[in-house]
C-alpha positions as CSV (number, residue, x, y, z in Angstrom):
1,M,4.7,16.3,-6.9
2,L,1.6,14.5,-5.6
3,I,0.2,11.7,-7.7
4,A,-3.3,10.6,-6.5
5,G,-6.7,9.4,-7.4
6,A,-9.6,11.8,-7.8
7,G,-12.2,9.2,-7.2
8,F,-15.1,8.3,-4.9
9,D,-13.0,6.8,-2.1
10,P,-13.5,8.7,1.1
11,R,-9.7,8.6,1.6
12,S,-9.0,10.6,-1.5
13,T,-8.1,13.8,0.3
14,A,-6.3,12.4,3.4
15,V,-2.7,12.8,2.2
16,V,-3.1,16.2,0.3
17,E,-4.6,17.8,3.4
18,R,-1.5,16.9,5.4
19,L,0.9,18.0,2.7
20,T,-0.7,21.4,2.3
21,A,-1.1,21.8,6.0
22,V,2.7,21.9,6.5
23,G,3.2,24.5,3.7
24,A,4.8,22.2,1.1
25,S,5.1,23.5,-2.4
26,V,3.0,20.9,-4.3
27,R,2.2,20.2,-7.9
28,A,-0.5,17.5,-8.3
29,I,-1.4,15.0,-11.0
30,L,-4.9,13.7,-10.2
31,F,-6.0,10.6,-12.1
32,Q,-9.7,9.9,-12.6
33,E,-10.3,6.2,-13.3
34,N,-13.2,6.0,-15.8
35,R,-15.2,2.8,-16.0
36,P,-18.4,1.9,-17.9
37,K,-21.7,3.1,-16.5
38,P,-20.7,4.3,-13.0
39,A,-23.4,4.7,-10.4
40,Q,-24.5,8.3,-10.0
41,E,-23.8,8.4,-6.3
42,L,-20.2,7.4,-6.9
43,M,-19.9,10.0,-9.6
44,D,-21.2,12.7,-7.2
45,R,-18.6,11.6,-4.5
46,A,-15.8,11.6,-7.1
47,T,-16.8,15.1,-8.2
48,S,-16.8,16.4,-4.6
49,N,-13.4,14.8,-3.9
50,A,-11.9,16.2,-7.1
51,G,-13.1,19.7,-6.1
52,S,-11.5,19.4,-2.7
53,L,-8.2,18.2,-4.2
54,A,-8.2,21.0,-6.7
55,T,-8.9,23.6,-4.0
56,A,-6.1,22.2,-1.8
57,V,-3.5,22.2,-4.7
58,T,-4.1,25.0,-7.1
59,N,-1.1,23.8,-9.3
60,H,-2.7,20.6,-10.6
61,I,-3.9,18.8,-13.6
62,V,-6.8,16.3,-13.8
63,V,-6.1,13.3,-16.1
64,P,-9.0,11.0,-17.1
65,I,-7.8,7.4,-17.4
66,E,-9.9,4.9,-19.4
67,I,-9.6,1.6,-17.6
68,F,-11.2,-0.5,-20.4
69,G,-10.7,-0.1,-24.1
70,T,-13.5,-0.1,-26.7
71,D,-13.0,-3.8,-27.1
72,G,-13.2,-4.5,-23.4
73,A,-9.5,-5.0,-22.9
74,V,-7.9,-3.7,-19.7
75,V,-5.8,-0.7,-20.7
76,G,-5.7,1.4,-17.5
77,G,-2.2,0.6,-16.5
78,R,-0.8,1.3,-20.0
79,N,-2.7,4.6,-20.2
80,V,-1.5,5.8,-16.8
81,A,2.1,5.0,-17.6
82,S,1.9,6.7,-21.0
83,S,0.4,9.8,-19.3
84,L,3.3,9.9,-16.8
85,G,5.8,9.6,-19.7
86,R,4.8,13.1,-20.8
87,E,5.5,14.7,-17.5
88,K,8.7,16.6,-16.5
89,F,10.4,15.6,-13.2
90,E,13.6,17.6,-13.5
91,D,12.5,20.2,-10.9
92,I,10.9,17.7,-8.5
93,T,12.7,16.7,-5.3
94,D,10.0,14.3,-4.0
95,V,7.2,12.4,-5.6
96,V,4.4,11.3,-3.3
97,V,2.1,8.5,-4.7
98,D,-1.1,8.3,-2.7
99,A,-2.5,4.9,-3.5
100,S,-5.5,5.2,-1.2
101,A,-8.0,6.0,-4.1
102,L,-6.2,4.2,-6.9
103,S,-6.8,0.7,-8.0
104,V,-4.0,-1.9,-8.1
105,G,-4.3,-1.8,-11.9
106,T,-3.2,1.9,-11.9
107,S,-1.1,2.4,-8.7
108,F,1.2,-0.6,-9.4
109,P,2.2,0.7,-12.9
110,I,2.6,4.3,-11.6
111,I,5.0,3.2,-8.9
112,R,6.9,0.8,-11.2
113,Y,7.4,3.6,-13.8
114,L,8.8,5.9,-11.1
115,V,11.1,3.3,-9.7
116,E,12.5,2.5,-13.1
117,R,13.1,6.3,-13.8
118,I,15.1,6.5,-10.5
119,E,17.1,3.4,-11.4
120,R,18.1,5.0,-14.7
121,G,19.2,8.2,-12.9
122,K,16.4,10.4,-14.3
123,G,14.9,11.4,-11.0
124,P,13.0,12.2,-8.9
125,S,15.4,12.1,-5.9
126,N,12.8,10.6,-3.5
127,L,9.8,8.4,-4.0
128,H,7.2,8.1,-1.2
129,V,4.1,5.8,-1.2
130,F,1.2,6.5,1.1
131,V,-1.9,4.5,1.9
132,A,-4.7,5.5,4.2
133,H,-5.3,2.3,6.1
134,D,-9.0,1.6,6.8
135,P,-9.9,-2.1,6.7
136,T,-13.6,-1.4,7.4
137,L,-13.7,0.9,4.4
138,D,-11.9,-1.6,2.2
139,A,-14.6,-4.2,3.1
140,A,-17.4,-1.6,2.4
141,I,-16.2,-1.0,-1.1
142,Q,-17.4,-4.0,-3.1
143,S,-16.1,-4.4,-6.6
144,V,-17.8,-6.0,-9.6
145,P,-15.0,-7.9,-11.4
146,S,-14.6,-8.1,-15.1
147,D,-14.4,-11.4,-17.0
148,A,-10.8,-11.0,-18.2
149,P,-8.1,-11.9,-15.7
150,G,-4.6,-10.9,-16.7
151,Y,-1.3,-9.5,-15.4
152,V,-1.0,-6.0,-14.2
153,H,0.8,-3.8,-16.7
154,G,4.5,-4.0,-16.1
155,F,4.1,-7.0,-13.8
156,K,4.2,-10.1,-16.0
157,G,7.5,-11.1,-14.4
158,G,8.7,-14.4,-15.8
159,S,5.2,-15.8,-16.3
160,T,5.3,-15.4,-20.1
161,L,8.9,-16.6,-20.8
162,D,9.5,-20.0,-22.3
163,G,12.1,-20.7,-19.7
164,S,9.4,-20.5,-17.0
165,A,7.0,-22.9,-18.7
166,A,8.2,-25.8,-16.6
167,A,8.5,-23.8,-13.3
168,A,6.6,-24.9,-10.3
169,K,4.0,-22.1,-9.8
170,L,3.0,-21.0,-6.3
171,W,0.0,-18.7,-6.3
172,L,-0.3,-16.3,-3.4
173,P,-3.8,-14.8,-3.4
174,Q,-4.8,-12.3,-0.8
175,L,-8.2,-13.4,0.4
176,A,-10.9,-10.7,0.7
177,A,-14.6,-10.8,1.6
178,G,-16.9,-11.1,-1.4
179,R,-14.1,-11.9,-3.8
180,R,-14.8,-15.7,-4.3
181,G,-15.8,-15.3,-7.9
182,A,-12.8,-13.1,-8.8
183,L,-10.3,-15.4,-7.1
184,G,-11.8,-18.5,-8.7
185,R,-11.3,-17.0,-12.1
186,L,-7.8,-16.0,-11.2
187,H,-7.0,-19.5,-10.1
188,E,-8.1,-20.8,-13.5
189,F,-6.0,-18.2,-15.2
190,V,-2.8,-18.8,-13.2
191,G,-3.1,-22.6,-13.1
192,P,-0.8,-23.0,-10.1
193,H,0.8,-26.2,-8.9
194,D,0.3,-25.0,-5.3
195,T,-1.6,-22.3,-3.5
196,C,-0.8,-20.4,-0.3
197,P,-3.7,-18.1,0.5
198,I,-2.9,-15.0,2.5
199,L,-4.9,-14.2,5.6
200,P,-4.7,-11.0,7.7
201,F,-3.3,-11.6,11.2
202,P,-3.0,-9.7,13.3
203,A,-6.0,-7.6,12.2
204,S,-8.3,-4.9,13.5
205,D,-11.0,-7.5,13.6
206,P,-9.4,-10.4,15.5
207,R,-11.7,-12.9,13.8
208,L,-11.3,-11.6,10.3
209,G,-8.9,-14.4,9.3
210,D,-11.4,-17.1,10.6
211,K,-14.2,-15.4,8.7
212,L,-12.3,-15.4,5.5
213,A,-11.2,-19.0,6.0
214,E,-14.8,-20.0,6.5
215,E,-15.9,-18.1,3.4
216,F,-13.3,-19.7,1.2
217,L,-13.5,-23.2,2.8
218,T,-14.8,-24.9,-0.3
219,E,-12.0,-23.4,-2.5
220,M,-9.3,-24.3,0.0
221,E,-10.5,-27.8,0.6
222,S,-11.5,-28.8,-3.0
223,G,-10.7,-26.3,-5.7
224,W,-7.3,-25.2,-4.5
225,S,-6.3,-28.3,-2.4
226,V,-4.7,-26.1,0.3
227,D,-2.9,-27.8,3.1
228,T,-3.7,-25.8,6.3
229,R,0.1,-25.6,7.0
230,N,0.4,-23.6,3.8
231,I,-1.8,-20.7,4.8
232,V,0.2,-17.4,5.0
233,Y,-0.5,-14.9,7.8
234,A,0.5,-11.3,7.4
235,D,0.0,-8.2,9.6
236,E,-2.9,-6.3,8.2
237,A,-1.4,-2.9,9.1
238,D,2.3,-3.5,8.1
239,P,3.2,-3.9,4.4
240,L,6.8,-5.0,5.4
241,D,5.4,-8.1,7.1
242,L,3.9,-9.5,3.9
243,Y,6.9,-8.2,1.9
244,R,9.4,-10.2,4.0
245,T,7.2,-13.3,4.0
246,I,6.9,-13.4,0.2
247,L,10.7,-13.0,-0.2
248,R,11.3,-15.7,2.4
249,L,9.1,-18.1,0.5
250,D,10.9,-17.2,-2.7
251,D,14.3,-17.9,-1.1
252,L,13.1,-21.2,0.3
253,R,11.7,-22.5,-3.0
254,K,14.6,-21.6,-5.3
255,P,17.1,-24.2,-4.2
256,V,14.4,-26.9,-4.0
257,F,13.1,-26.5,-7.6
258,R,16.3,-25.3,-9.2
259,E,17.0,-28.7,-10.9
260,V,13.4,-29.3,-12.1
261,G,12.5,-26.2,-13.9
262,G,12.7,-23.5,-11.2
263,S,10.1,-21.8,-9.0
264,L,7.7,-19.0,-9.9
265,L,5.6,-17.1,-7.4
266,V,2.5,-15.4,-8.7
267,L,0.8,-12.7,-6.5
268,S,-2.8,-11.6,-6.5
269,P,-3.4,-8.7,-4.1
270,L,-7.0,-8.1,-3.4
271,G,-8.7,-6.5,-0.4
272,S,-6.5,-4.5,2.0
273,K,-4.5,-1.7,0.3
274,V,-1.7,-1.9,2.9
275,M,-1.2,-5.6,2.3
276,A,-1.3,-5.0,-1.5
277,L,1.6,-2.5,-0.9
278,G,3.6,-5.3,0.7
279,A,3.0,-7.5,-2.4
280,L,4.0,-4.6,-4.6
281,M,7.4,-4.2,-2.9
282,A,8.1,-7.9,-3.2
283,A,7.0,-7.9,-6.9
284,L,9.4,-5.0,-7.6
285,E,12.3,-6.5,-5.9
286,R,12.0,-10.0,-7.4
287,D,10.2,-9.1,-10.7
288,L,7.3,-11.3,-9.7
289,P,4.1,-11.5,-11.8
290,V,0.9,-10.0,-10.4
291,A,-2.3,-11.7,-11.6
292,Y,-5.3,-9.4,-11.2
293,L,-8.9,-9.1,-12.2
294,E,-9.8,-5.5,-12.9
295,S,-13.1,-4.2,-11.5
296,I,-15.6,-3.1,-14.0
297,S,-17.6,-1.2,-11.4
298,Y,-17.9,-0.6,-7.6
299,D,-20.7,-0.6,-5.0
300,L,-20.5,1.5,-1.9
301,D,-22.9,1.6,1.0
302,G,-24.6,5.0,1.1
303,S,-24.0,5.3,4.8
304,V,-20.2,5.5,4.4
305,P,-19.2,9.2,5.1
306,L,-18.0,11.3,2.2
307,T,-14.5,11.7,3.7
308,S,-12.5,9.5,6.1
309,S,-12.1,11.6,9.3
310,T,-9.2,9.8,11.0
311,P,-7.3,7.7,8.5
312,N,-4.2,5.8,9.7
313,L,-1.6,6.8,7.1
314,V,1.0,4.2,6.2
315,H,4.2,5.6,4.6
316,I,6.9,3.8,2.7
317,W,9.9,5.8,1.6
318,L,10.6,3.6,-1.3
319,E,13.6,5.3,-2.9
320,G,15.8,8.3,-2.0
321,D,18.2,10.2,0.2
322,V,17.7,8.1,3.3
323,Y,19.4,5.1,1.6
324,T,23.0,4.5,0.5
325,Q,23.2,4.5,-3.3
326,P,22.4,2.2,-4.9
327,R,19.8,1.3,-2.4
328,P,20.3,-2.2,-0.9
329,V,17.4,-4.5,-1.0
330,L,15.0,-4.0,1.9
331,H,14.7,-7.7,2.9
332,R,16.8,-8.2,6.0
333,E,15.8,-11.3,8.0
334,G,15.4,-10.4,11.7
335,T,15.8,-6.7,11.3
336,S,13.4,-3.8,10.8
337,A,13.2,-1.5,7.8
338,S,11.5,1.8,7.2
């Protein structure tokens, strides 16, 4: 089973083309994220991509997902999880989630739902997550954030528990170009005691970290009071790098704050989809809250090609036959994981 987004993103067809090229028997669930008043050009791109996906996988269904309710509340994550709850997985050996054209607000709940099914022994046997890595394209897609920050569906962690009220909050926002307003509102929403912004390094653009640090200089110096020693660097192309870093920070803080209310890490993955995948893995393993500001619309430069010609596919085999059962945690200091 392939679960993917049938949207305007040029990477929408990258994974399905490779699955069908090797002759795999594929059934597809294609989610269309619906937002208010989308631009006509983006609608045209989405229609073209949906047609290509439907042609590649004849056994498919297209499921429209309303991201916002009639009252403006963010309901996309709840809607997508409810839709999956009506599907049958008994005859499925592998589920492939292609997060390339899905937002964090839908891809995170999809993956959490499947992980929890597997933990309850209800299948599928294997869960794969793919992302077509293209930092240039990530930067070209500019989102228009809504005014309602909140936690991603299924990722409130311990943020709403009374026992966590006195916990020392550490906010880990992933910095991204053009997202100052969104991250400012998220900071107000989280109300952290400390902030460790995440910058990409190494990155395809060697100066990207410097550019982002310059763009967010006012926030880091004044609004967030960030000590330069607390900046987190993570490999832009390797989700396991950020995953291990988040778990290491969590391990270091727990004994320090144990006697004074505990420690709570809050993640905010924006920008690079690959780095967001690393945050997802850490959030799943430690049940960390994910604070997010859903996009009400998107802008995309018209010069961006309709499809991505040479995407760099990043694959995480999240659960399945390659692991001993039950699968041990992936965090292993000083060792590699796949």
